[in-house]
C-alpha positions in Angstrom: 12.1 12.8 50.2 15.2 13.7 51.9 17.5 16.9 52.6 19.9 17.2 49.6 17.7 15.3 47.0 17.2 16.3 43.6 13.6 16.7 42.9 11.9 18.0 39.6 8.6 19.9 38.9 5.6 17.7 37.9 3.2 19.7 38.8 2.9 23.5 38.5 -0.4 24.3 38.5 -1.1 26.3 41.2 -4.6 28.5 41.8 -5.4 32.4 42.1 -4.7 32.9 45.8 -2.0 30.6 45.9 1.1 32.7 43.0 -0.7 36.1 45.5 1.5 34.9 48.3 4.4 32.9 46.8 7.5 35.2 45.7 8.8 31.8 43.5 7.4 28.4 42.2 8.6 26.1 40.9 8.1 25.0 36.8 7.5 21.8 35.2 10.0 19.9 34.1 13.0 22.1 36.5 15.4 19.9 39.0 15.7 21.1 42.4 17.3 20.4 45.2 15.6 19.5 48.7 16.3 22.0 51.4 14.3 21.2 54.0 11.8 18.0 54.7 8.6 19.9 57.2 5.3 18.4 58.3 2.8 20.9 56.6 -0.6 22.2 56.3 -3.1 21.1 53.4 -4.4 24.2 53.4 -3.0 27.6 53.9 -6.0 28.7 56.3 -5.4 29.3 59.7 -6.6 25.9 61.1 -6.2 23.6 58.4 -5.5 20.1 60.4 -4.4 18.2 57.3 -1.1 17.3 57.2 1.3 17.1 54.4 4.6 16.2 53.4 6.7 20.0 53.0 9.5 21.5 51.2 11.5 24.1 51.1 14.4 24.6 48.2 17.4 25.4 47.3 16.6 27.4 44.4 13.9 28.9 45.2 13.0 31.5 48.4 9.6 32.7 49.5 7.7 35.3 52.6 7.0 33.3 55.6 3.2 31.2 56.7 1.3 34.0 57.7 -0.4 30.4 59.9 2.8 29.4 61.0 3.2 29.8 64.6 6.7 29.7 63.9 6.8 31.7 60.6 7.9 29.4 59.0 8.9 30.4 54.9 5.9 29.1 52.8 7.0 25.6 50.7 5.9 23.3 48.6 3.8 19.6 48.5 5.8 17.2 48.4 2.9 15.4 46.4 4.6 17.8 43.1 7.7 16.7 42.2 9.6 13.7 42.0 12.3 12.5 42.7 15.4 12.6 40.4 17.0 9.6 38.4 20.0 9.9 38.9 22.8 6.6 37.6 25.2 5.6 40.5 29.2 5.8 39.1 28.9 1.6 40.2 25.7 1.4 37.3 26.8 3.4 34.7 30.4 1.8 34.6 28.5 -1.7 34.7 26.4 -0.2 31.8 29.7 0.3 29.5 31.3 -3.0 30.7 28.4 -4.5 29.3 28.1 -2.4 26.2 31.3 -2.8 25.1 31.4 -7.0 26.5 28.4 -7.5 23.9 29.6 -4.9 21.2 31.4 -6.9 17.4 31.3 -10.5 19.8 28.9 -11.7 17.7 27.4 -13.8 19.9 24.5 -14.2 21.2 24.9 -16.4 23.9 24.2 -13.9 27.5 27.7 -13.2 29.2 28.3 -14.1 32.7 29.1 -11.4 34.3 28.4 -9.2 37.4 26.9 -6.8 35.5 23.7 -9.4 34.2 20.6 -9.7 36.7 
């Protein structure tokens, strides 16, 4: 996952402690934009020694992490999100061309062309 990438929340189940210290939480099925990617801790506890990829989202802002020396904003585990599948312009054009080429031809044979793989 990279800064600027669109992701969709796939897990919005949070324990009571997280709901109490966060101001805004992601909602399952909602699309967000990655604002920052960072190395985080598995647990919000002093001295957490497991690392995970954390995300800050453009659409959500939260208080500072009370256990982070640099007072970084509280973020979310990247495992709560899936990359949003966006079609490129080339793929969309290829699909449209395939639909138009096959429509009404009455020919069941495959067409030769760059859009077929």
